[in-house]
C-alpha angles and dihedrals in degrees: 000000000000105000098202094049127089125261088249094056093044093051091049096048101095093046101048092091090063093055095069095219096309115105126187099207093189090054092047090052092049092049092048091049092049094048093044089051093050090052093042093234108188104228144127090238143319089278090069112111119242093245088063091063130083118251091258093052091047088054090050090054090049089054092041097056090071095053099076096076129059100250120170097208129042124189116196112192111194094334091172098052109137097352130125126241093266093054090047090055092048091050091046090052089056092046091050091047091053091049090049087055089058096256120148111242129194116187117190113195139154089202102087095187090061090063099050109104092011106072132069091202131012122208111198114209127193119183093349094308127109106234098179145347118225124197116231094261091060098046111114135132094255095053093044092052092047092056093041094050096043091049092047091050091047092052091049089055091051093054 
């Protein structure tokens, strides 16, 4: 994210390399408006600079800039960091929509509750090691904490 740049420029950043020096500014604006609308970015317009947006809306633009191309895999690393519940829901709607399109989605989060109801499988990692994989029906805070705590205790015994 480039804080002093507009929403439009930030959304177009990842895809500029595909344009081979020729930019259709009207098309970039239309794409930015469409993506901002999908993510419900609260703004005056796509010419607003990123520093005019709240943290949650900045995060939505960061997510949105990857939606213009037809990627098969999306990796979201802490997509909910510093955002309110409304922004989390908007980001989750986009993640679910991508999954419905058959895209592969990896969500990395230290906020377990954000993943409940979102994931099809949950890999729990402790100290860079996967300690278990839970199917969606078994994902709940209690079970996650049980695996996390038992794995942490086991690793303490090993050291």
